[in-house]
Structures are given as structure tokens and as C-alpha cells.
TITOR-527117 format. One record per atom (N, C-alpha, C): residue in three letters; atom name; x, y, z. Coordinates in nm, 2 decimals. Layout:
  rest  atom      px      py      pz
   ALA    CA       X       Y       Z
...
end
This chain:
  rest  atom      px      py      pz
   MET     N   -2.30    0.35    2.47
   MET    CA   -2.39    0.44    2.42
   MET     C   -2.34    0.52    2.30
   ALA     N   -2.21    0.57    2.32
   ALA    CA   -2.15    0.65    2.21
   ALA     C   -2.13    0.57    2.08
   ALA     N   -2.09    0.44    2.10
   ALA    CA   -2.07    0.36    1.98
   ALA     C   -2.21    0.33    1.91
   ALA     N   -2.31    0.30    1.98
   ALA    CA   -2.44    0.28    1.92
   ALA     C   -2.49    0.41    1.85
   LEU     N   -2.48    0.52    1.91
   LEU    CA   -2.53    0.65    1.85
   LEU     C   -2.44    0.68    1.73
   ALA     N   -2.32    0.64    1.73
   ALA    CA   -2.23    0.67    1.61
   ALA     C   -2.26    0.58    1.49
   CYS     N   -2.33    0.47    1.51
   CYS    CA   -2.36    0.38    1.41
   CYS     C   -2.47    0.44    1.31
   ALA     N   -2.43    0.44    1.18
   ALA    CA   -2.52    0.50    1.08
   ALA     C   -2.66    0.42    1.07
   ARG     N   -2.66    0.30    1.11
   ARG    CA   -2.78    0.21    1.10
   ARG     C   -2.87    0.24    1.22
   VAL     N   -2.83    0.31    1.32
   VAL    CA   -2.91    0.34    1.44
   VAL     C   -2.97    0.48    1.43
   ARG     N   -3.10    0.48    1.43
   ARG    CA   -3.17    0.60    1.42
   ARG     C   -3.18    0.68    1.55
   ASP     N   -3.21    0.61    1.66
   ASP    CA   -3.20    0.67    1.79
   ASP     C   -3.19    0.56    1.89
   VAL     N   -3.15    0.60    2.01
   VAL    CA   -3.13    0.51    2.13
   VAL     C   -3.23    0.55    2.23
   VAL     N   -3.31    0.45    2.28
   VAL    CA   -3.41    0.47    2.38
   VAL     C   -3.36    0.39    2.51
   VAL     N   -3.36    0.46    2.62
   VAL    CA   -3.32    0.39    2.74
   VAL     C   -3.44    0.40    2.84
   VAL     N   -3.48    0.28    2.89
   VAL    CA   -3.59    0.27    2.99
   VAL     C   -3.53    0.27    3.12
   THR     N   -3.55    0.38    3.20
   THR    CA   -3.50    0.38    3.34
   THR     C   -3.58    0.48    3.42
   ASP     N   -3.58    0.46    3.55
   ASP    CA   -3.63    0.55    3.65
   ASP     C   -3.52    0.61    3.73
   ASP     N   -3.39    0.58    3.70
   ASP    CA   -3.27    0.63    3.77
   ASP     C   -3.24    0.77    3.71
   ALA     N   -3.27    0.87    3.79
   ALA    CA   -3.25    1.01    3.75
   ALA     C   -3.11    1.04    3.71
   VAL     N   -3.01    0.99    3.78
   VAL    CA   -2.87    1.02    3.75
   VAL     C   -2.83    0.96    3.62
   ALA     N   -2.87    0.83    3.60
   ALA    CA   -2.84    0.76    3.47
   ALA     C   -2.91    0.83    3.36
   ALA     N   -3.04    0.87    3.38
   ALA    CA   -3.12    0.93    3.28
   ALA     C   -3.05    1.06    3.23
   ALA     N   -3.01    1.14    3.33
   ALA    CA   -2.94    1.27    3.29
   ALA     C   -2.81    1.25    3.21
   ALA     N   -2.73    1.15    3.26
   ALA    CA   -2.61    1.13    3.19
   ALA     C   -2.63    1.07    3.05
   LEU     N   -2.72    0.98    3.03
   LEU    CA   -2.75    0.92    2.90
   LEU     C   -2.82    1.01    2.81
   SER     N   -2.91    1.10    2.86
   SER    CA   -2.98    1.20    2.79
   SER     C   -2.88    1.30    2.73
   ALA     N   -2.78    1.33    2.81
   ALA    CA   -2.67    1.42    2.76
   ALA     C   -2.59    1.37    2.65
   LEU     N   -2.58    1.23    2.64
   LEU    CA   -2.51    1.17    2.53
   LEU     C   -2.60    1.16    2.41
   GLY     N   -2.73    1.18    2.42
   GLY    CA   -2.82    1.17    2.31
   GLY     C   -2.93    1.07    2.31
   ALA     N   -2.94    1.00    2.42
   ALA    CA   -3.05    0.90    2.43
   ALA     C   -3.18    0.96    2.47
   ARG     N   -3.29    0.90    2.42
   ARG    CA   -3.42    0.94    2.46
   ARG     C   -3.46    0.85    2.58
   ILE     N   -3.50    0.91    2.69
   ILE    CA   -3.53    0.84    2.81
   ILE     C   -3.68    0.82    2.82
   VAL     N   -3.71    0.69    2.86
   VAL    CA   -3.85    0.65    2.88
   VAL     C   -3.86    0.60    3.02
   PRO     N   -3.96    0.65    3.10
   PRO    CA   -3.97    0.60    3.24
   PRO     C   -4.01    0.45    3.24
   ASP     N   -3.96    0.38    3.33
   ASP    CA   -3.99    0.24    3.35
   ASP     C   -4.13    0.22    3.41
   ALA     N   -4.23    0.25    3.33
   ALA    CA   -4.37    0.24    3.37
   ALA     C   -4.40    0.09    3.41
   PRO     N   -4.36   -0.01    3.34
   PRO    CA   -4.40   -0.14    3.39
   PRO     C   -4.34   -0.18    3.53
   GLY     N   -4.21   -0.13    3.55
   GLY    CA   -4.14   -0.17    3.68
   GLY     C   -4.14   -0.31    3.71
   ALA     N   -4.13   -0.40    3.60
   ALA    CA   -4.14   -0.54    3.62
   ALA     C   -4.02   -0.61    3.56
   GLY     N   -3.91   -0.55    3.57
   GLY    CA   -3.78   -0.62    3.53
   GLY     C   -3.74   -0.59    3.38
   LEU     N   -3.63   -0.65    3.35
   LEU    CA   -3.56   -0.62    3.22
   LEU     C   -3.65   -0.64    3.10
   ASN     N   -3.70   -0.76    3.09
   ASN    CA   -3.78   -0.79    2.96
   ASN     C   -3.90   -0.71    2.95
   ALA     N   -3.97   -0.68    3.06
   ALA    CA   -4.09   -0.59    3.05
   ALA     C   -4.04   -0.45    3.01
   ALA     N   -3.93   -0.40    3.06
   ALA    CA   -3.88   -0.27    3.03
   ALA     C   -3.84   -0.26    2.88
   LEU     N   -3.77   -0.37    2.83
   LEU    CA   -3.74   -0.37    2.68
   LEU     C   -3.86   -0.37    2.59
   ALA     N   -3.96   -0.45    2.63
   ALA    CA   -4.08   -0.45    2.55
   ALA     C   -4.15   -0.31    2.56
   HIS     N   -4.15   -0.25    2.67
   HIS    CA   -4.21   -0.11    2.69
   HIS     C   -4.13   -0.01    2.60
   GLY     N   -4.00   -0.02    2.60
   GLY    CA   -3.92    0.07    2.52
   GLY     C   -3.95    0.05    2.37
   ALA     N   -3.96   -0.07    2.33
   ALA    CA   -4.00   -0.10    2.19
   ALA     C   -4.13   -0.04    2.15
   ARG     N   -4.23   -0.06    2.24
   ARG    CA   -4.36    0.00    2.22
   ARG     C   -4.36    0.15    2.21
   SER     N   -4.27    0.21    2.29
   SER    CA   -4.26    0.36    2.29
   SER     C   -4.21    0.41    2.16
   VAL     N   -4.11    0.33    2.10
   VAL    CA   -4.06    0.37    1.97
   VAL     C   -4.16    0.35    1.86
   ARG     N   -4.23    0.24    1.87
   ARG    CA   -4.33    0.21    1.76
   ARG     C   -4.46    0.29    1.77
   ALA     N   -4.48    0.36    1.89
   ALA    CA   -4.59    0.45    1.90
   ALA     C   -4.57    0.58    1.83
   VAL     N   -4.44    0.61    1.81
   VAL    CA   -4.41    0.73    1.73
   VAL     C   -4.40    0.71    1.58
   ARG     N   -4.35    0.59    1.54
   ARG    CA   -4.34    0.55    1.40
   ARG     C   -4.32    0.40    1.39
   PRO     N   -4.37    0.34    1.28
   PRO    CA   -4.34    0.20    1.26
   PRO     C   -4.19    0.19    1.24
   ALA     N   -4.13    0.10    1.31
   ALA    CA   -3.98    0.09    1.30
   ALA     C   -3.93   -0.05    1.34
   ALA     N   -3.82   -0.09    1.29
   ALA    CA   -3.75   -0.20    1.34
   ALA     C   -3.69   -0.16    1.48
   VAL     N   -3.69   -0.25    1.57
   VAL    CA   -3.64   -0.22    1.70
   VAL     C   -3.53   -0.33    1.74
   ALA     N   -3.44   -0.29    1.82
   ALA    CA   -3.34   -0.38    1.87
   ALA     C   -3.31   -0.35    2.01
   ALA     N   -3.28   -0.45    2.09
   ALA    CA   -3.23   -0.44    2.23
   ALA     C   -3.08   -0.48    2.23
   LEU     N   -3.00   -0.40    2.29
   LEU    CA   -2.86   -0.42    2.30
   LEU     C   -2.82   -0.41    2.44
   ASN     N   -2.75   -0.51    2.49
   ASN    CA   -2.70   -0.50    2.63
   ASN     C   -2.63   -0.37    2.66
   ALA     N   -2.65   -0.32    2.78
   ALA    CA   -2.58   -0.20    2.82
   ALA     C   -2.44   -0.22    2.87
   ASP     N   -2.41   -0.35    2.89
   ASP    CA   -2.27   -0.38    2.94
   ASP     C   -2.18   -0.43    2.83
   LEU     N   -2.17   -0.35    2.73
   LEU    CA   -2.08   -0.39    2.61
   LEU     C   -1.97   -0.28    2.60
   PRO     N   -1.88   -0.27    2.69
   PRO    CA   -1.78   -0.16    2.69
   PRO     C   -1.68   -0.16    2.57
   ALA     N   -1.67   -0.27    2.50
   ALA    CA   -1.58   -0.27    2.38
   ALA     C   -1.65   -0.26    2.25
   LEU     N   -1.78   -0.22    2.26
   LEU    CA   -1.87   -0.22    2.14
   LEU     C   -1.80   -0.13    2.03
   ARG     N   -1.80   -0.19    1.91
   ARG    CA   -1.75   -0.12    1.79
   ARG     C   -1.86   -0.09    1.69
   THR     N   -1.87    0.03    1.65
   THR    CA   -1.97    0.08    1.56
   THR     C   -1.98   -0.01    1.43
   GLY     N   -1.87   -0.04    1.37
   GLY    CA   -1.88   -0.12    1.25
   GLY     C   -1.93   -0.26    1.27
   GLU     N   -1.89   -0.32    1.39
   GLU    CA   -1.94   -0.45    1.42
   GLU     C   -2.09   -0.45    1.45
   LEU     N   -2.14   -0.35    1.51
   LEU    CA   -2.28   -0.33    1.54
   LEU     C   -2.36   -0.31    1.41
   ALA     N   -2.30   -0.24    1.31
   ALA    CA   -2.36   -0.22    1.18
   ALA     C   -2.38   -0.35    1.11
   ARG     N   -2.28   -0.44    1.12
   ARG    CA   -2.28   -0.57    1.05
   ARG     C   -2.39   -0.66    1.11
   VAL     N   -2.41   -0.65    1.25
   VAL    CA   -2.51   -0.73    1.32
   VAL     C   -2.65   -0.67    1.27
   LEU     N   -2.66   -0.54    1.27
   LEU    CA   -2.79   -0.48    1.23
   LEU     C   -2.83   -0.52    1.09
   ASP     N   -2.73   -0.51    1.00
   ASP    CA   -2.75   -0.55    0.86
   ASP     C   -2.80   -0.69    0.85
   PHE     N   -2.74   -0.78    0.92
   PHE    CA   -2.78   -0.92    0.91
   PHE     C   -2.92   -0.94    0.97
   ALA     N   -2.94   -0.88    1.08
   ALA    CA   -3.07   -0.89    1.15
   ALA     C   -3.19   -0.84    1.06
   SER     N   -3.16   -0.74    0.98
   SER    CA   -3.27   -0.68    0.90
   SER     C   -3.33   -0.77    0.80
   GLY     N   -3.26   -0.88    0.77
   GLY    CA   -3.31   -0.98    0.67
   GLY     C   -3.41   -1.08    0.73
   PHE     N   -3.44   -1.07    0.86
   PHE    CA   -3.53   -1.17    0.92
   PHE     C   -3.63   -1.09    1.01
   PRO     N   -3.75   -1.16    1.03
   PRO    CA   -3.85   -1.09    1.12
   PRO     C   -3.79   -1.06    1.25
   SER     N   -3.71   -1.16    1.31
   SER    CA   -3.65   -1.14    1.44
   SER     C   -3.52   -1.22    1.44
   ALA     N   -3.42   -1.16    1.50
   ALA    CA   -3.28   -1.22    1.50
   ALA     C   -3.22   -1.18    1.64
   PHE     N   -3.12   -1.27    1.68
   PHE    CA   -3.06   -1.24    1.80
   PHE     C   -2.91   -1.29    1.79
   LEU     N   -2.83   -1.23    1.88
   LEU    CA   -2.69   -1.27    1.89
   LEU     C   -2.66   -1.32    2.03
   ARG     N   -2.60   -1.44    2.03
   ARG    CA   -2.56   -1.49    2.16
   ARG     C   -2.44   -1.42    2.22
   ASP     N   -2.42   -1.42    2.35
   ASP    CA   -2.31   -1.36    2.41
   ASP     C   -2.18   -1.45    2.39
   ALA     N   -2.07   -1.40    2.44
   ALA    CA   -1.94   -1.47    2.42
   ALA     C   -1.94   -1.61    2.48
   THR     N   -2.02   -1.64    2.58
   THR    CA   -2.03   -1.77    2.64
   THR     C   -2.11   -1.87    2.56
   GLY     N   -2.20   -1.81    2.47
   GLY    CA   -2.29   -1.89    2.39
   GLY     C   -2.41   -1.93    2.47
   ILE     N   -2.44   -1.87    2.58
   ILE    CA   -2.55   -1.91    2.67
   ILE     C   -2.66   -1.79    2.66
   GLY     N   -2.61   -1.67    2.69
   GLY    CA   -2.70   -1.56    2.69
   GLY     C   -2.72   -1.49    2.56
   THR     N   -2.78   -1.37    2.57
   THR    CA   -2.80   -1.29    2.45
   THR     C   -2.76   -1.15    2.47
   THR     N   -2.69   -1.09    2.37
   THR    CA   -2.65   -0.95    2.39
   THR     C   -2.73   -0.86    2.29
   PHE     N   -2.80   -0.92    2.20
   PHE    CA   -2.87   -0.84    2.10
   PHE     C   -2.99   -0.91    2.05
   LEU     N   -3.10   -0.84    2.04
   LEU    CA   -3.23   -0.90    1.98
   LEU     C   -3.29   -0.79    1.90
   ALA     N   -3.34   -0.83    1.78
   ALA    CA   -3.40   -0.73    1.69
   ALA     C   -3.53   -0.79    1.63
   ALA     N   -3.62   -0.70    1.59
   ALA    CA   -3.74   -0.73    1.52
   ALA     C   -3.77   -0.62    1.42
   VAL     N   -3.79   -0.66    1.29
   VAL    CA   -3.82   -0.57    1.19
   VAL     C   -3.95   -0.50    1.21
   SER     N   -3.98   -0.39    1.14
   SER    CA   -4.11   -0.32    1.16
   SER     C   -4.22   -0.42    1.13
   GLY     N   -4.32   -0.42    1.21
   GLY    CA   -4.43   -0.51    1.19
   GLY     C   -4.42   -0.65    1.26
   ALA     N   -4.30   -0.69    1.30
   ALA    CA   -4.28   -0.82    1.36
   ALA     C   -4.28   -0.80    1.51
   GLU     N   -4.33   -0.90    1.58
   GLU    CA   -4.34   -0.89    1.73
   GLU     C   -4.20   -0.89    1.79
   PHE     N   -4.18   -0.81    1.89
   PHE    CA   -4.06   -0.80    1.96
   PHE     C   -4.08   -0.87    2.10
   ARG     N   -4.01   -0.99    2.12
   ARG    CA   -4.03   -1.07    2.23
   ARG     C   -3.90   -1.09    2.31
   PRO     N   -3.86   -1.00    2.39
   PRO    CA   -3.73   -1.02    2.47
   PRO     C   -3.75   -1.12    2.57
   SER     N   -3.64   -1.20    2.59
   SER    CA   -3.64   -1.30    2.69
   SER     C   -3.50   -1.31    2.75
   PHE     N   -3.44   -1.20    2.79
   PHE    CA   -3.31   -1.19    2.83
   PHE     C   -3.30   -1.25    2.97
   GLY     N   -3.17   -1.29    3.01
   GLY    CA   -3.15   -1.35    3.14
   GLY     C   -3.12   -1.49    3.13
   GLY     N   -3.01   -1.54    3.20
   GLY    CA   -2.98   -1.68    3.20
   GLY     C   -2.96   -1.74    3.06
   PRO     N   -3.01   -1.86    3.03
   PRO    CA   -2.99   -1.92    2.90
   PRO     C   -3.08   -1.86    2.80
   SER     N   -3.08   -1.73    2.78
   SER    CA   -3.17   -1.66    2.69
   SER     C   -3.15   -1.70    2.54
   GLY     N   -3.03   -1.74    2.50
   GLY    CA   -3.00   -1.77    2.36
   GLY     C   -3.10   -1.89    2.32
   SER     N   -3.11   -1.99    2.40
   SER    CA   -3.20   -2.10    2.37
   SER     C   -3.35   -2.05    2.36
   ARG     N   -3.39   -1.96    2.45
   ARG    CA   -3.53   -1.91    2.45
   ARG     C   -3.55   -1.83    2.33
   HIS     N   -3.46   -1.74    2.29
   HIS    CA   -3.48   -1.66    2.17
   HIS     C   -3.49   -1.75    2.05
   LEU     N   -3.40   -1.85    2.04
   LEU    CA   -3.41   -1.95    1.93
   LEU     C   -3.54   -2.02    1.92
   ALA     N   -3.59   -2.07    2.04
   ALA    CA   -3.72   -2.14    2.05
   ALA     C   -3.83   -2.05    2.01
   SER     N   -3.82   -1.92    2.03
   SER    CA   -3.92   -1.82    1.99
   SER     C   -3.94   -1.80    1.84
   GLY     N   -3.84   -1.85    1.77
   GLY    CA   -3.84   -1.83    1.62
   GLY     C   -3.75   -1.73    1.57
   ALA     N   -3.67   -1.66    1.66
   ALA    CA   -3.57   -1.57    1.62
   ALA     C   -3.46   -1.64    1.55
   VAL     N   -3.40   -1.58    1.45
   VAL    CA   -3.29   -1.64    1.38
   VAL     C   -3.16   -1.60    1.45
   GLU     N   -3.07   -1.70    1.47
   GLU    CA   -2.95   -1.68    1.54
   GLU     C   -2.85   -1.61    1.44
   ILE     N   -2.79   -1.51    1.48
   ILE    CA   -2.69   -1.44    1.40
   ILE     C   -2.56   -1.51    1.42
   ALA     N   -2.51   -1.57    1.31
   ALA    CA   -2.39   -1.65    1.31
   ALA     C   -2.28   -1.58    1.23
   LEU     N   -2.24   -1.46    1.28
   LEU    CA   -2.13   -1.38    1.21
   LEU     C   -2.00   -1.40    1.29
   SER     N   -1.89   -1.41    1.22
   SER    CA   -1.76   -1.40    1.29
   SER     C   -1.72   -1.25    1.28
   GLY     N   -1.63   -1.21    1.37
   GLY    CA   -1.57   -1.08    1.37
   GLY     C   -1.66   -0.98    1.43
   VAL     N   -1.76   -1.02    1.52
   VAL    CA   -1.84   -0.92    1.59
   VAL     C   -1.82   -0.94    1.74
   ASP     N   -1.70   -0.97    1.78
   ASP    CA   -1.67   -1.00    1.92
   ASP     C   -1.71   -0.89    2.01
   SER     N   -1.70   -0.76    1.97
   SER    CA   -1.74   -0.65    2.06
   SER     C   -1.89   -0.65    2.09
   VAL     N   -1.97   -0.70    2.00
   VAL    CA   -2.11   -0.71    2.03
   VAL     C   -2.15   -0.83    2.11
   ARG     N   -2.06   -0.93    2.12
   ARG    CA   -2.09   -1.04    2.20
   ARG     C   -2.03   -1.03    2.34
   ARG     N   -1.94   -0.94    2.36
   ARG    CA   -1.86   -0.93    2.49
   ARG     C   -1.93   -0.85    2.59
   ASP     N   -2.03   -0.90    2.66
   ASP    CA   -2.08   -0.83    2.77
   ASP     C   -2.00   -0.86    2.89
   VAL     N   -2.01   -0.78    3.00
   VAL    CA   -1.93   -0.79    3.12
   VAL     C   -2.01   -0.83    3.24
   ASP     N   -1.99   -0.96    3.28
   ASP    CA   -2.06   -1.01    3.40
   ASP     C   -1.96   -1.04    3.51
   THR     N   -1.84   -1.06    3.47
   THR    CA   -1.73   -1.10    3.57
   THR     C   -1.61   -1.02    3.55
   ALA     N   -1.52   -1.03    3.65
   ALA    CA   -1.39   -0.96    3.63
   ALA     C   -1.31   -1.01    3.51
   GLU     N   -1.32   -1.14    3.48
   GLU    CA   -1.25   -1.19    3.37
   GLU     C   -1.32   -1.13    3.24
   ASP     N   -1.45   -1.12    3.23
   ASP    CA   -1.51   -1.05    3.12
   ASP     C   -1.46   -0.91    3.10
   LEU     N   -1.44   -0.84    3.21
   LEU    CA   -1.39   -0.70    3.20
   LEU     C   -1.24   -0.71    3.14
   ARG     N   -1.16   -0.80    3.19
   ARG    CA   -1.02   -0.81    3.14
   ARG     C   -1.02   -0.83    2.99
   VAL     N   -1.11   -0.92    2.94
   VAL    CA   -1.12   -0.95    2.80
   VAL     C   -1.17   -0.83    2.72
   ALA     N   -1.27   -0.76    2.77
   ALA    CA   -1.32   -0.64    2.71
   ALA     C   -1.21   -0.53    2.70
   LEU     N   -1.13   -0.51    2.81
   LEU    CA   -1.02   -0.42    2.81
   LEU     C   -0.92   -0.45    2.71
   ALA     N   -0.89   -0.58    2.69
   ALA    CA   -0.79   -0.63    2.59
   ALA     C   -0.85   -0.60    2.45
   LEU     N   -0.98   -0.61    2.43
   LEU    CA   -1.04   -0.57    2.30
   LEU     C   -1.03   -0.42    2.27
   GLY     N   -1.03   -0.35    2.38
   GLY    CA   -1.03   -0.20    2.37
   GLY     C   -1.16   -0.14    2.40
   VAL     N   -1.17   -0.06    2.50
   VAL    CA   -1.30   -0.01    2.55
   VAL     C   -1.31    0.14    2.51
   GLY     N   -1.43    0.20    2.53
   GLY    CA   -1.45    0.34    2.51
   GLY     C   -1.38    0.42    2.62
   PRO     N   -1.38    0.55    2.60
   PRO    CA   -1.32    0.64    2.70
   PRO     C   -1.37    0.64    2.84
   HIS     N   -1.50    0.62    2.85
   HIS    CA   -1.56    0.62    2.99
   HIS     C   -1.52    0.50    3.07
   THR     N   -1.53    0.38    3.00
   THR    CA   -1.48    0.26    3.07
   THR     C   -1.33    0.27    3.10
   ALA     N   -1.26    0.31    3.00
   ALA    CA   -1.11    0.32    3.02
   ALA     C   -1.08    0.41    3.14
   ARG     N   -1.15    0.52    3.15
   ARG    CA   -1.12    0.61    3.27
   ARG     C   -1.15    0.54    3.40
   ILE     N   -1.27    0.48    3.40
   ILE    CA   -1.31    0.41    3.53
   ILE     C   -1.22    0.29    3.56
   ALA     N   -1.18    0.22    3.45
   ALA    CA   -1.10    0.10    3.47
   ALA     C   -0.96    0.14    3.52
   ALA     N   -0.91    0.26    3.49
   ALA    CA   -0.78    0.30    3.53
   ALA     C   -0.77    0.34    3.68
   VAL     N   -0.89    0.36    3.74
   VAL    CA   -0.89    0.40    3.88
   VAL     C   -0.86    0.28    3.97
   PRO     N   -0.76    0.29    4.06
   PRO    CA   -0.72    0.18    4.14
   PRO     C   -0.84    0.14    4.23
   ALA     N   -0.85    0.01    4.26
   ALA    CA   -0.95   -0.03    4.35
   ALA     C   -0.93    0.02    4.49
   PRO     N   -1.03    0.05    4.56
   PRO    CA   -1.02    0.10    4.70
   PRO     C   -0.96   -0.01    4.79
   VAL     N   -0.88    0.04    4.88
   VAL    CA   -0.81   -0.06    4.98
   VAL     C   -0.91   -0.09    5.09
   PRO     N   -0.94   -0.22    5.11
   PRO    CA   -1.04   -0.25    5.22
   PRO     C   -1.00   -0.21    5.35
   ASP     N   -1.09   -0.17    5.44
   ASP    CA   -1.06   -0.14    5.58
   ASP     C   -1.00   -0.26    5.65
   ARG     N   -0.91   -0.24    5.73
   ARG    CA   -0.85   -0.36    5.81
   ARG     C   -0.87   -0.34    5.95
end
């Protein structure tokens, strides 16, 4: 969240959630919270968030995975710059299967299809694949312990670093 908000290309961050604890914490960091009115999963929530932004003003919108603990502001700016040249653009995750970023310029339809092999679905939808090198922090989402180890090696933000430093609880025997 902090890296996205620090990016000069990002006007604001909207989070769709009904989780009061997460909403309070993210709002304190500067996010605008939108209730998850659809309550129909990730893609419906992303589309709802985009509509809430565009209801206020015509705007380009982008969805960025929340599990990017190594996100670098400069790398996000490069991805946003590239994406702005196309009606819709997406970035595959580090595995090349999923998607970590999807954008649509003002006036273009925003059609999120995250989950599983979403990279193929976004490509089939007409979105342009972002083929930039040097944007590893925008590709590195964390789904497994190995993903977290790689993100930690890239360097994570202070919140993740603090949590990652806490020893794992010892299981009851």
C-alpha cells in the first residue's frame, strides 16, 4: 500500500473490503475504502472498485495484487507508464500463469479475470501483455512459503519485514 501511494503515477488507492480491521488500517495509510457491495468474489469486487472510481471522475483504473510485499514505486511507475499506451494491459505474475496487474485507460472497459491461469484470460480478452524486464517487484506475489522467501530476498517493506521477523509459533505437542 505504501509503495503504491508513494508512486507519483497513482492518484489514489481504493480498497474494496467489508473487513473493518483491514479497512481501518488501510484507511489510516491513505486508502479510500469501498464496501464490498457485490459480495461475489475478487473479480466482482475489482470491477465494483473501478466503477466507484469512475463514478467520481473519468479515470484510468488499475488493479494491483495486495500480496506484493516487495513492490517498488519506480517499478510500478514503469508498469503504469507502459500500460497507459493501450486501452487495457496486464502483467503476468512471476510464474507466468497468473496476473498481478491489470489496467484500463479512461473510457476503456475494465474486465478483471484474476485467479488461476488469468494471464491467458486477460490476453484473450484483448488486453496487451506488459513485457518489461526489471519489474520483478510487481510480478512477485506471495502464494507460497517459497514466494515469500524470494520476496524477502528482493527486499520487502517495513510491515512485512516486521511480521517476517517474528518466529513461527511452536506447535502444541
